[in-house]
mmCIF file of the N, C-alpha and C atoms, coordinates in Angstrom:
data_MODEL
# 
_entry.id   MODEL 
# 
loop_
_atom_site.group_PDB 
_atom_site.id 
_atom_site.type_symbol 
_atom_site.label_atom_id 
_atom_site.label_alt_id 
_atom_site.label_comp_id 
_atom_site.label_asym_id 
_atom_site.label_entity_id 
_atom_site.label_seq_id 
_atom_site.pdbx_PDB_ins_code 
_atom_site.Cartn_x 
_atom_site.Cartn_y 
_atom_site.Cartn_z 
_atom_site.occupancy 
_atom_site.B_iso_or_equiv 
_atom_site.pdbx_formal_charge 
_atom_site.auth_seq_id 
_atom_site.auth_comp_id 
_atom_site.auth_asym_id 
_atom_site.auth_atom_id 
_atom_site.pdbx_PDB_model_num 
ATOM 1   N N  . MET A 1 1  ? 177.027 51.062 72.260 1.00 0.00 ? 1  MET A N  1 
ATOM 2   C CA . MET A 1 1  ? 176.531 50.113 73.247 1.00 0.00 ? 1  MET A CA 1 
ATOM 3   C C  . MET A 1 1  ? 175.156 50.108 74.278 1.00 0.00 ? 1  MET A C  1 
ATOM 4   N N  . PRO A 1 2  ? 174.690 49.262 73.788 1.00 0.00 ? 2  PRO A N  1 
ATOM 5   C CA . PRO A 1 2  ? 173.415 48.769 73.861 1.00 0.00 ? 2  PRO A CA 1 
ATOM 6   C C  . PRO A 1 2  ? 172.908 49.755 75.831 1.00 0.00 ? 2  PRO A C  1 
ATOM 7   N N  . LYS A 1 3  ? 171.325 49.808 76.093 1.00 0.00 ? 3  LYS A N  1 
ATOM 8   C CA . LYS A 1 3  ? 171.249 50.002 77.323 1.00 0.00 ? 3  LYS A CA 1 
ATOM 9   C C  . LYS A 1 3  ? 171.062 48.562 78.471 1.00 0.00 ? 3  LYS A C  1 
ATOM 10  N N  . GLY A 1 4  ? 171.004 48.528 79.683 1.00 0.00 ? 4  GLY A N  1 
ATOM 11  C CA . GLY A 1 4  ? 169.427 47.981 80.300 1.00 0.00 ? 4  GLY A CA 1 
ATOM 12  C C  . GLY A 1 4  ? 168.448 48.831 80.520 1.00 0.00 ? 4  GLY A C  1 
ATOM 13  N N  . PRO A 1 5  ? 167.485 48.594 81.366 1.00 0.00 ? 5  PRO A N  1 
ATOM 14  C CA . PRO A 1 5  ? 166.620 49.519 81.659 1.00 0.00 ? 5  PRO A CA 1 
ATOM 15  C C  . PRO A 1 5  ? 166.547 50.336 82.526 1.00 0.00 ? 5  PRO A C  1 
ATOM 16  N N  . GLN A 1 6  ? 167.470 49.719 83.122 1.00 0.00 ? 6  GLN A N  1 
ATOM 17  C CA . GLN A 1 6  ? 167.953 50.979 84.139 1.00 0.00 ? 6  GLN A CA 1 
ATOM 18  C C  . GLN A 1 6  ? 168.752 52.205 84.136 1.00 0.00 ? 6  GLN A C  1 
ATOM 19  N N  . GLY A 1 7  ? 169.680 51.523 82.632 1.00 0.00 ? 7  GLY A N  1 
ATOM 20  C CA . GLY A 1 7  ? 170.158 52.544 81.749 1.00 0.00 ? 7  GLY A CA 1 
ATOM 21  C C  . GLY A 1 7  ? 172.489 51.563 81.880 1.00 0.00 ? 7  GLY A C  1 
ATOM 22  N N  . GLN A 1 8  ? 172.291 50.833 82.805 1.00 0.00 ? 8  GLN A N  1 
ATOM 23  C CA . GLN A 1 8  ? 173.166 50.206 83.407 1.00 0.00 ? 8  GLN A CA 1 
ATOM 24  C C  . GLN A 1 8  ? 173.720 49.859 81.977 1.00 0.00 ? 8  GLN A C  1 
ATOM 25  N N  . LYS A 1 9  ? 174.876 50.118 80.952 1.00 0.00 ? 9  LYS A N  1 
ATOM 26  C CA . LYS A 1 9  ? 175.636 49.248 79.792 1.00 0.00 ? 9  LYS A CA 1 
ATOM 27  C C  . LYS A 1 9  ? 175.902 47.986 79.507 1.00 0.00 ? 9  LYS A C  1 
ATOM 28  N N  . ARG A 1 10 ? 175.703 47.730 78.430 1.00 0.00 ? 10 ARG A N  1 
ATOM 29  C CA . ARG A 1 10 ? 176.014 46.124 78.136 1.00 0.00 ? 10 ARG A CA 1 
ATOM 30  C C  . ARG A 1 10 ? 176.233 46.024 76.744 1.00 0.00 ? 10 ARG A C  1 
ATOM 31  N N  . PRO A 1 11 ? 177.603 45.203 77.383 1.00 0.00 ? 11 PRO A N  1 
ATOM 32  C CA . PRO A 1 11 ? 178.177 44.767 75.673 1.00 0.00 ? 11 PRO A CA 1 
ATOM 33  C C  . PRO A 1 11 ? 176.948 43.958 74.711 1.00 0.00 ? 11 PRO A C  1 
ATOM 34  N N  . ALA A 1 12 ? 177.191 44.798 73.339 1.00 0.00 ? 12 ALA A N  1 
ATOM 35  C CA . ALA A 1 12 ? 177.177 44.379 72.425 1.00 0.00 ? 12 ALA A CA 1 
ATOM 36  C C  . ALA A 1 12 ? 177.386 42.959 71.221 1.00 0.00 ? 12 ALA A C  1 
ATOM 37  N N  . ASP A 1 13 ? 179.102 43.310 72.186 1.00 0.00 ? 13 ASP A N  1 
ATOM 38  C CA . ASP A 1 13 ? 179.381 41.632 71.186 1.00 0.00 ? 13 ASP A CA 1 
ATOM 39  C C  . ASP A 1 13 ? 179.014 40.875 71.134 1.00 0.00 ? 13 ASP A C  1 
ATOM 40  N N  . THR A 1 14 ? 179.082 39.077 71.428 1.00 0.00 ? 14 THR A N  1 
ATOM 41  C CA . THR A 1 14 ? 179.150 37.764 71.939 1.00 0.00 ? 14 THR A CA 1 
ATOM 42  C C  . THR A 1 14 ? 180.278 37.406 73.035 1.00 0.00 ? 14 THR A C  1 
ATOM 43  N N  . ILE A 1 15 ? 181.051 37.713 73.172 1.00 0.00 ? 15 ILE A N  1 
ATOM 44  C CA . ILE A 1 15 ? 182.182 37.729 74.202 1.00 0.00 ? 15 ILE A CA 1 
ATOM 45  C C  . ILE A 1 15 ? 181.834 38.378 75.023 1.00 0.00 ? 15 ILE A C  1 
ATOM 46  N N  . GLY A 1 16 ? 181.105 39.509 75.182 1.00 0.00 ? 16 GLY A N  1 
ATOM 47  C CA . GLY A 1 16 ? 181.237 40.822 75.705 1.00 0.00 ? 16 GLY A CA 1 
ATOM 48  C C  . GLY A 1 16 ? 180.251 40.507 76.467 1.00 0.00 ? 16 GLY A C  1 
ATOM 49  N N  . CYS A 1 17 ? 179.605 39.456 76.219 1.00 0.00 ? 17 CYS A N  1 
ATOM 50  C CA . CYS A 1 17 ? 178.148 39.737 76.659 1.00 0.00 ? 17 CYS A CA 1 
ATOM 51  C C  . CYS A 1 17 ? 178.127 38.290 77.174 1.00 0.00 ? 17 CYS A C  1 
ATOM 52  N N  . ALA A 1 18 ? 179.189 36.830 76.564 1.00 0.00 ? 18 ALA A N  1 
ATOM 53  C CA . ALA A 1 18 ? 179.825 35.569 77.489 1.00 0.00 ? 18 ALA A CA 1 
ATOM 54  C C  . ALA A 1 18 ? 180.332 35.852 78.857 1.00 0.00 ? 18 ALA A C  1 
ATOM 55  N N  . VAL A 1 19 ? 181.281 37.057 78.698 1.00 0.00 ? 19 VAL A N  1 
ATOM 56  C CA . VAL A 1 19 ? 182.075 37.834 79.963 1.00 0.00 ? 19 VAL A CA 1 
ATOM 57  C C  . VAL A 1 19 ? 180.832 38.261 80.905 1.00 0.00 ? 19 VAL A C  1 
ATOM 58  N N  . ASN A 1 20 ? 180.508 38.705 80.698 1.00 0.00 ? 20 ASN A N  1 
ATOM 59  C CA . ASN A 1 20 ? 178.979 38.906 81.885 1.00 0.00 ? 20 ASN A CA 1 
ATOM 60  C C  . ASN A 1 20 ? 178.690 37.833 82.335 1.00 0.00 ? 20 ASN A C  1 
ATOM 61  N N  . VAL A 1 21 ? 178.123 36.862 81.184 1.00 0.00 ? 21 VAL A N  1 
ATOM 62  C CA . VAL A 1 21 ? 177.284 35.395 81.783 1.00 0.00 ? 21 VAL A CA 1 
ATOM 63  C C  . VAL A 1 21 ? 177.817 35.386 82.924 1.00 0.00 ? 21 VAL A C  1 
ATOM 64  N N  . ALA A 1 22 ? 179.952 35.378 82.451 1.00 0.00 ? 22 ALA A N  1 
ATOM 65  C CA . ALA A 1 22 ? 180.097 34.509 83.485 1.00 0.00 ? 22 ALA A CA 1 
ATOM 66  C C  . ALA A 1 22 ? 181.297 35.368 85.074 1.00 0.00 ? 22 ALA A C  1 
ATOM 67  N N  . ARG A 1 23 ? 180.587 36.376 84.586 1.00 0.00 ? 23 ARG A N  1 
ATOM 68  C CA . ARG A 1 23 ? 181.255 36.437 86.325 1.00 0.00 ? 23 ARG A CA 1 
ATOM 69  C C  . ARG A 1 23 ? 179.741 37.330 86.565 1.00 0.00 ? 23 ARG A C  1 
ATOM 70  N N  . ILE A 1 24 ? 178.435 37.240 86.185 1.00 0.00 ? 24 ILE A N  1 
ATOM 71  C CA . ILE A 1 24 ? 177.333 36.929 87.212 1.00 0.00 ? 24 ILE A CA 1 
ATOM 72  C C  . ILE A 1 24 ? 177.008 35.526 87.775 1.00 0.00 ? 24 ILE A C  1 
ATOM 73  N N  . ALA A 1 25 ? 177.790 34.391 87.220 1.00 0.00 ? 25 ALA A N  1 
ATOM 74  C CA . ALA A 1 25 ? 177.307 32.613 87.393 1.00 0.00 ? 25 ALA A CA 1 
ATOM 75  C C  . ALA A 1 25 ? 178.243 32.243 88.734 1.00 0.00 ? 25 ALA A C  1 
ATOM 76  N N  . THR A 1 26 ? 179.518 33.730 88.497 1.00 0.00 ? 26 THR A N  1 
ATOM 77  C CA . THR A 1 26 ? 180.415 32.853 90.030 1.00 0.00 ? 26 THR A CA 1 
ATOM 78  C C  . THR A 1 26 ? 181.085 34.256 90.985 1.00 0.00 ? 26 THR A C  1 
ATOM 79  N N  . GLY A 1 27 ? 179.727 35.485 90.394 1.00 0.00 ? 27 GLY A N  1 
ATOM 80  C CA . GLY A 1 27 ? 179.370 36.249 91.411 1.00 0.00 ? 27 GLY A CA 1 
ATOM 81  C C  . GLY A 1 27 ? 179.862 36.977 91.432 1.00 0.00 ? 27 GLY A C  1 
ATOM 82  N N  . GLU A 1 28 ? 180.443 37.614 90.732 1.00 0.00 ? 28 GLU A N  1 
ATOM 83  C CA . GLU A 1 28 ? 181.633 38.374 90.693 1.00 0.00 ? 28 GLU A CA 1 
ATOM 84  C C  . GLU A 1 28 ? 180.935 40.278 90.767 1.00 0.00 ? 28 GLU A C  1 
ATOM 85  N N  . MET A 1 29 ? 179.947 39.528 89.390 1.00 0.00 ? 29 MET A N  1 
ATOM 86  C CA . MET A 1 29 ? 178.742 40.642 89.973 1.00 0.00 ? 29 MET A CA 1 
ATOM 87  C C  . MET A 1 29 ? 177.721 40.164 89.762 1.00 0.00 ? 29 MET A C  1 
ATOM 88  N N  . GLU A 1 30 ? 176.965 41.515 89.905 1.00 0.00 ? 30 GLU A N  1 
ATOM 89  C CA . GLU A 1 30 ? 174.838 40.276 90.585 1.00 0.00 ? 30 GLU A CA 1 
ATOM 90  C C  . GLU A 1 30 ? 174.395 41.368 89.394 1.00 0.00 ? 30 GLU A C  1 
ATOM 91  N N  . ASP A 1 31 ? 173.573 40.385 88.445 1.00 0.00 ? 31 ASP A N  1 
ATOM 92  C CA . ASP A 1 31 ? 172.112 40.719 87.812 1.00 0.00 ? 31 ASP A CA 1 
ATOM 93  C C  . ASP A 1 31 ? 171.487 41.847 87.984 1.00 0.00 ? 31 ASP A C  1 
ATOM 94  N N  . THR A 1 32 ? 171.177 42.821 87.767 1.00 0.00 ? 32 THR A N  1 
ATOM 95  C CA . THR A 1 32 ? 170.091 43.554 88.073 1.00 0.00 ? 32 THR A CA 1 
ATOM 96  C C  . THR A 1 32 ? 169.076 44.387 87.058 1.00 0.00 ? 32 THR A C  1 
ATOM 97  N N  . ARG A 1 33 ? 169.293 43.288 86.514 1.00 0.00 ? 33 ARG A N  1 
ATOM 98  C CA . ARG A 1 33 ? 168.639 43.458 85.213 1.00 0.00 ? 33 ARG A CA 1 
ATOM 99  C C  . ARG A 1 33 ? 166.792 43.457 85.591 1.00 0.00 ? 33 ARG A C  1 
ATOM 100 N N  . TYR A 1 34 ? 166.165 42.342 86.258 1.00 0.00 ? 34 TYR A N  1 
ATOM 101 C CA . TYR A 1 34 ? 164.410 42.833 87.107 1.00 0.00 ? 34 TYR A CA 1 
ATOM 102 C C  . TYR A 1 34 ? 164.446 42.588 88.160 1.00 0.00 ? 34 TYR A C  1 
ATOM 103 N N  . ALA A 1 35 ? 165.594 43.233 88.765 1.00 0.00 ? 35 ALA A N  1 
ATOM 104 C CA . ALA A 1 35 ? 165.516 43.808 90.498 1.00 0.00 ? 35 ALA A CA 1 
ATOM 105 C C  . ALA A 1 35 ? 165.280 45.666 90.320 1.00 0.00 ? 35 ALA A C  1 
ATOM 106 N N  . SER A 1 36 ? 163.708 45.671 90.041 1.00 0.00 ? 36 SER A N  1 
ATOM 107 C CA . SER A 1 36 ? 162.941 46.778 89.801 1.00 0.00 ? 36 SER A CA 1 
ATOM 108 C C  . SER A 1 36 ? 162.835 47.260 90.581 1.00 0.00 ? 36 SER A C  1 
ATOM 109 N N  . GLN A 1 37 ? 162.491 46.895 91.653 1.00 0.00 ? 37 GLN A N  1 
ATOM 110 C CA . GLN A 1 37 ? 161.511 47.937 92.815 1.00 0.00 ? 37 GLN A CA 1 
ATOM 111 C C  . GLN A 1 37 ? 160.557 48.379 92.564 1.00 0.00 ? 37 GLN A C  1 
ATOM 112 N N  . ASN A 1 38 ? 160.595 49.769 91.417 1.00 0.00 ? 38 ASN A N  1 
ATOM 113 C CA . ASN A 1 38 ? 158.761 50.255 91.366 1.00 0.00 ? 38 ASN A CA 1 
ATOM 114 C C  . ASN A 1 38 ? 157.685 48.446 91.018 1.00 0.00 ? 38 ASN A C  1 
ATOM 115 N N  . ARG A 1 39 ? 158.791 48.285 89.721 1.00 0.00 ? 39 ARG A N  1 
ATOM 116 C CA . ARG A 1 39 ? 158.144 47.316 88.971 1.00 0.00 ? 39 ARG A CA 1 
ATOM 117 C C  . ARG A 1 39 ? 156.660 46.586 90.014 1.00 0.00 ? 39 ARG A C  1 
ATOM 118 N N  . ARG A 1 40 ? 157.307 46.108 91.595 1.00 0.00 ? 40 ARG A N  1 
ATOM 119 C CA . ARG A 1 40 ? 156.439 45.515 92.387 1.00 0.00 ? 40 ARG A CA 1 
ATOM 120 C C  . ARG A 1 40 ? 155.561 46.846 93.144 1.00 0.00 ? 40 ARG A C  1 
ATOM 121 N N  . LYS A 1 41 ? 156.009 48.060 93.350 1.00 0.00 ? 41 LYS A N  1 
ATOM 122 C CA . LYS A 1 41 ? 155.642 48.614 93.739 1.00 0.00 ? 41 LYS A CA 1 
ATOM 123 C C  . LYS A 1 41 ? 154.068 49.750 93.398 1.00 0.00 ? 41 LYS A C  1 
ATOM 124 N N  . GLY A 1 42 ? 154.163 49.155 91.280 1.00 0.00 ? 42 GLY A N  1 
ATOM 125 C CA . GLY A 1 42 ? 153.100 49.216 90.277 1.00 0.00 ? 42 GLY A CA 1 
ATOM 126 C C  . GLY A 1 42 ? 152.036 48.304 90.659 1.00 0.00 ? 42 GLY A C  1 
ATOM 127 N N  . GLY A 1 43 ? 152.671 46.698 90.392 1.00 0.00 ? 43 GLY A N  1 
ATOM 128 C CA . GLY A 1 43 ? 152.178 45.914 90.475 1.00 0.00 ? 43 GLY A CA 1 
ATOM 129 C C  . GLY A 1 43 ? 150.891 46.231 91.390 1.00 0.00 ? 43 GLY A C  1 
ATOM 130 N N  . VAL A 1 44 ? 151.329 46.086 93.127 1.00 0.00 ? 44 VAL A N  1 
ATOM 131 C CA . VAL A 1 44 ? 150.510 46.314 94.212 1.00 0.00 ? 44 VAL A CA 1 
ATOM 132 C C  . VAL A 1 44 ? 149.603 46.954 94.281 1.00 0.00 ? 44 VAL A C  1 
ATOM 133 N N  . ALA A 1 45 ? 150.226 47.921 93.944 1.00 0.00 ? 45 ALA A N  1 
ATOM 134 C CA . ALA A 1 45 ? 148.594 49.509 93.744 1.00 0.00 ? 45 ALA A CA 1 
ATOM 135 C C  . ALA A 1 45 ? 147.214 49.422 92.570 1.00 0.00 ? 45 ALA A C  1 
ATOM 136 N N  . GLY A 1 46 ? 148.484 48.231 91.716 1.00 0.00 ? 46 GLY A N  1 
ATOM 137 C CA . GLY A 1 46 ? 147.274 48.032 90.347 1.00 0.00 ? 46 GLY A CA 1 
ATOM 138 C C  . GLY A 1 46 ? 147.006 47.434 90.772 1.00 0.00 ? 46 GLY A C  1 
ATOM 139 N N  . ALA A 1 47 ? 147.053 46.083 91.211 1.00 0.00 ? 47 ALA A N  1 
ATOM 140 C CA . ALA A 1 47 ? 146.094 44.742 92.429 1.00 0.00 ? 47 ALA A CA 1 
ATOM 141 C C  . ALA A 1 47 ? 144.928 45.691 93.053 1.00 0.00 ? 47 ALA A C  1 
ATOM 142 N N  . LYS A 1 48 ? 145.863 46.504 93.602 1.00 0.00 ? 48 LYS A N  1 
ATOM 143 C CA . LYS A 1 48 ? 144.336 47.111 94.639 1.00 0.00 ? 48 LYS A CA 1 
ATOM 144 C C  . LYS A 1 48 ? 143.144 47.309 93.801 1.00 0.00 ? 48 LYS A C  1 
ATOM 145 N N  . ALA A 1 49 ? 144.231 49.079 93.063 1.00 0.00 ? 49 ALA A N  1 
ATOM 146 C CA . ALA A 1 49 ? 143.111 49.043 92.474 1.00 0.00 ? 49 ALA A CA 1 
ATOM 147 C C  . ALA A 1 49 ? 141.824 48.342 91.548 1.00 0.00 ? 49 ALA A C  1 
ATOM 148 N N  . ARG A 1 50 ? 142.351 47.020 91.256 1.00 0.00 ? 50 ARG A N  1 
ATOM 149 C CA . ARG A 1 50 ? 141.835 46.281 90.538 1.00 0.00 ? 50 ARG A CA 1 
ATOM 150 C C  . ARG A 1 50 ? 140.333 45.938 91.745 1.00 0.00 ? 50 ARG A C  1 
ATOM 151 N N  . LEU A 1 51 ? 141.380 45.170 92.505 1.00 0.00 ? 51 LEU A N  1 
ATOM 152 C CA . LEU A 1 51 ? 140.427 45.312 93.945 1.00 0.00 ? 51 LEU A CA 1 
ATOM 153 C C  . LEU A 1 51 ? 139.507 45.634 94.382 1.00 0.00 ? 51 LEU A C  1 
ATOM 154 N N  . LYS A 1 52 ? 138.930 46.787 94.360 1.00 0.00 ? 52 LYS A N  1 
ATOM 155 C CA . LYS A 1 52 ? 138.779 47.287 94.295 1.00 0.00 ? 52 LYS A CA 1 
ATOM 156 C C  . LYS A 1 52 ? 137.083 48.172 93.905 1.00 0.00 ? 52 LYS A C  1 
ATOM 157 N N  . SER A 1 53 ? 137.911 48.079 91.662 1.00 0.00 ? 53 SER A N  1 
ATOM 158 C CA . SER A 1 53 ? 136.679 48.313 91.199 1.00 0.00 ? 53 SER A CA 1 
ATOM 159 C C  . SER A 1 53 ? 136.228 47.054 90.358 1.00 0.00 ? 53 SER A C  1 
ATOM 160 N N  . LEU A 1 54 ? 136.178 45.570 91.157 1.00 0.00 ? 54 LEU A N  1 
ATOM 161 C CA . LEU A 1 54 ? 135.422 44.745 90.612 1.00 0.00 ? 54 LEU A CA 1 
ATOM 162 C C  . LEU A 1 54 ? 134.425 43.702 91.855 1.00 0.00 ? 54 LEU A C  1 
ATOM 163 N N  . ASP A 1 55 ? 133.957 43.606 91.529 1.00 0.00 ? 55 ASP A N  1 
ATOM 164 C CA . ASP A 1 55 ? 133.264 43.033 92.779 1.00 0.00 ? 55 ASP A CA 1 
ATOM 165 C C  . ASP A 1 55 ? 133.381 42.102 93.237 1.00 0.00 ? 55 ASP A C  1 
ATOM 166 N N  . ALA A 1 56 ? 132.893 40.606 94.118 1.00 0.00 ? 56 ALA A N  1 
ATOM 167 C CA . ALA A 1 56 ? 133.435 39.387 93.786 1.00 0.00 ? 56 ALA A CA 1 
ATOM 168 C C  . ALA A 1 56 ? 132.645 38.637 93.444 1.00 0.00 ? 56 ALA A C  1 
ATOM 169 N N  . THR A 1 57 ? 132.099 38.801 91.792 1.00 0.00 ? 57 THR A N  1 
ATOM 170 C CA . THR A 1 57 ? 131.439 37.827 91.775 1.00 0.00 ? 57 THR A CA 1 
ATOM 171 C C  . THR A 1 57 ? 132.288 38.102 90.065 1.00 0.00 ? 57 THR A C  1 
ATOM 172 N N  . ARG A 1 58 ? 132.941 39.096 89.759 1.00 0.00 ? 58 ARG A N  1 
ATOM 173 C CA . ARG A 1 58 ? 133.193 38.620 88.738 1.00 0.00 ? 58 ARG A CA 1 
ATOM 174 C C  . ARG A 1 58 ? 134.516 38.680 89.528 1.00 0.00 ? 58 ARG A C  1 
ATOM 175 N N  . ARG A 1 59 ? 134.923 38.890 90.111 1.00 0.00 ? 59 ARG A N  1 
ATOM 176 C CA . ARG A 1 59 ? 136.906 38.161 90.140 1.00 0.00 ? 59 ARG A CA 1 
ATOM 177 C C  . ARG A 1 59 ? 136.647 36.830 90.405 1.00 0.00 ? 59 ARG A C  1 
ATOM 178 N N  . SER A 1 60 ? 135.828 36.373 90.728 1.00 0.00 ? 60 SER A N  1 
ATOM 179 C CA . SER A 1 60 ? 135.481 35.303 91.043 1.00 0.00 ? 60 SER A CA 1 
ATOM 180 C C  . SER A 1 60 ? 134.876 34.023 89.737 1.00 0.00 ? 60 SER A C  1 
ATOM 181 N N  . GLU A 1 61 ? 134.718 34.893 88.818 1.00 0.00 ? 61 GLU A N  1 
ATOM 182 C CA . GLU A 1 61 ? 134.629 34.162 87.428 1.00 0.00 ? 61 GLU A CA 1 
ATOM 183 C C  . GLU A 1 61 ? 136.312 34.837 86.563 1.00 0.00 ? 61 GLU A C  1 
ATOM 184 N N  . ILE A 1 62 ? 136.733 35.770 86.413 1.00 0.00 ? 62 ILE A N  1 
ATOM 185 C CA . ILE A 1 62 ? 138.574 36.171 86.321 1.00 0.00 ? 62 ILE A CA 1 
ATOM 186 C C  . ILE A 1 62 ? 139.099 35.213 86.389 1.00 0.00 ? 62 ILE A C  1 
ATOM 187 N N  . ALA A 1 63 ? 138.887 34.917 88.528 1.00 0.00 ? 63 ALA A N  1 
ATOM 188 C CA . ALA A 1 63 ? 139.465 33.612 88.854 1.00 0.00 ? 63 ALA A CA 1 
ATOM 189 C C  . ALA A 1 63 ? 139.166 32.329 87.958 1.00 0.00 ? 63 ALA A C  1 
ATOM 190 N N  . THR A 1 64 ? 137.920 32.057 88.239 1.00 0.00 ? 64 THR A N  1 
ATOM 191 C CA . THR A 1 64 ? 137.810 30.382 87.871 1.00 0.00 ? 64 THR A CA 1 
ATOM 192 C C  . THR A 1 64 ? 138.032 30.848 85.975 1.00 0.00 ? 64 THR A C  1 
ATOM 193 N N  . ARG A 1 65 ? 138.140 31.790 85.598 1.00 0.00 ? 65 ARG A N  1 
ATOM 194 C CA . ARG A 1 65 ? 138.328 31.621 83.259 1.00 0.00 ? 65 ARG A CA 1 
ATOM 195 C C  . ARG A 1 65 ? 140.391 31.157 83.780 1.00 0.00 ? 65 ARG A C  1 
ATOM 196 N N  . ALA A 1 66 ? 141.026 32.088 84.669 1.00 0.00 ? 66 ALA A N  1 
ATOM 197 C CA . ALA A 1 66 ? 141.877 31.718 84.534 1.00 0.00 ? 66 ALA A CA 1 
ATOM 198 C C  . ALA A 1 66 ? 142.518 30.391 85.024 1.00 0.00 ? 66 ALA A C  1 
ATOM 199 N N  . ALA A 1 67 ? 141.690 29.209 86.054 1.00 0.00 ? 67 ALA A N  1 
ATOM 200 C CA . ALA A 1 67 ? 141.937 28.271 86.351 1.00 0.00 ? 67 ALA A CA 1 
ATOM 201 C C  . ALA A 1 67 ? 141.636 27.766 85.304 1.00 0.00 ? 67 ALA A C  1 
ATOM 202 N N  . GLN A 1 68 ? 140.905 27.208 84.919 1.00 0.00 ? 68 GLN A N  1 
ATOM 203 C CA . GLN A 1 68 ? 140.263 26.688 83.652 1.00 0.00 ? 68 GLN A CA 1 
ATOM 204 C C  . GLN A 1 68 ? 141.715 26.702 82.724 1.00 0.00 ? 68 GLN A C  1 
ATOM 205 N N  . SER A 1 69 ? 141.851 27.793 82.627 1.00 0.00 ? 69 SER A N  1 
ATOM 206 C CA . SER A 1 69 ? 143.647 27.802 81.086 1.00 0.00 ? 69 SER A CA 1 
ATOM 207 C C  . SER A 1 69 ? 144.123 27.080 82.191 1.00 0.00 ? 69 SER A C  1 
ATOM 208 N N  . ARG A 1 70 ? 144.896 27.520 82.965 1.00 0.00 ? 70 ARG A N  1 
ATOM 209 C CA . ARG A 1 70 ? 146.260 26.405 83.059 1.00 0.00 ? 70 ARG A CA 1 
ATOM 210 C C  . ARG A 1 70 ? 145.703 24.636 83.857 1.00 0.00 ? 70 ARG A C  1 
ATOM 211 N N  . TRP A 1 71 ? 143.976 25.014 83.809 1.00 0.00 ? 71 TRP A N  1 
ATOM 212 C CA . TRP A 1 71 ? 144.012 23.588 83.348 1.00 0.00 ? 71 TRP A CA 1 
ATOM 213 C C  . TRP A 1 71 ? 144.462 22.439 82.236 1.00 0.00 ? 71 TRP A C  1 
ATOM 214 N N  . LEU A 1 72 ? 143.743 24.228 81.205 1.00 0.00 ? 72 LEU A N  1 
ATOM 215 C CA . LEU A 1 72 ? 144.168 23.649 80.020 1.00 0.00 ? 72 LEU A CA 1 
ATOM 216 C C  . LEU A 1 72 ? 145.577 23.164 79.159 1.00 0.00 ? 72 LEU A C  1 
ATOM 217 N N  . GLU A 1 73 ? 146.021 23.823 79.883 1.00 0.00 ? 73 GLU A N  1 
ATOM 218 C CA . GLU A 1 73 ? 147.827 24.006 79.733 1.00 0.00 ? 73 GLU A CA 1 
ATOM 219 C C  . GLU A 1 73 ? 147.985 22.914 80.361 1.00 0.00 ? 73 GLU A C  1 
ATOM 220 N N  . LYS A 1 74 ? 148.125 22.257 80.947 1.00 0.00 ? 74 LYS A N  1 
ATOM 221 C CA . LYS A 1 74 ? 147.941 21.668 81.675 1.00 0.00 ? 74 LYS A CA 1 
ATOM 222 C C  . LYS A 1 74 ? 147.985 20.065 80.599 1.00 0.00 ? 74 LYS A C  1 
ATOM 223 N N  . GLU A 1 75 ? 147.220 19.861 80.291 1.00 0.00 ? 75 GLU A N  1 
ATOM 224 C CA . GLU A 1 75 ? 146.828 18.230 80.028 1.00 0.00 ? 75 GLU A CA 1 
ATOM 225 C C  . GLU A 1 75 ? 146.895 18.813 78.493 1.00 0.00 ? 75 GLU A C  1 
ATOM 226 N N  . GLY A 1 76 ? 147.619 20.173 78.030 1.00 0.00 ? 76 GLY A N  1 
ATOM 227 C CA . GLY A 1 76 ? 147.597 19.599 76.266 1.00 0.00 ? 76 GLY A CA 1 
ATOM 228 C C  . GLY A 1 76 ? 149.449 19.383 76.721 1.00 0.00 ? 76 GLY A C  1 
ATOM 229 N N  . ALA A 1 77 ? 149.928 19.815 77.881 1.00 0.00 ? 77 ALA A N  1 
ATOM 230 C CA . ALA A 1 77 ? 150.948 19.204 77.458 1.00 0.00 ? 77 ALA A CA 1 
ATOM 231 C C  . ALA A 1 77 ? 151.911 17.666 77.728 1.00 0.00 ? 77 ALA A C  1 
ATOM 232 N N  . LYS A 1 78 ? 150.346 16.387 77.952 1.00 0.00 ? 78 LYS A N  1 
ATOM 233 C CA . LYS A 1 78 ? 150.282 15.536 78.624 1.00 0.00 ? 78 LYS A CA 1 
ATOM 234 C C  . LYS A 1 78 ? 150.864 15.013 77.148 1.00 0.00 ? 78 LYS A C  1 
# 
């Protein structure tokens, strides 16, 4: 039987998966696949480290490039 990221057991067959989805949808079971709090802590720590290692002009360049990329994606979707 496959295991999720925190070691929880997940059904490998299609019907078992469908039953799990139904239980999550009706509220009988809680979906905790992506609810790892350690991931957020790691992201916050990484952001602080990156803030210290990059100067303001480099951060500005990165943000400008990211914004341009987002705009290009939106224009391409039209």
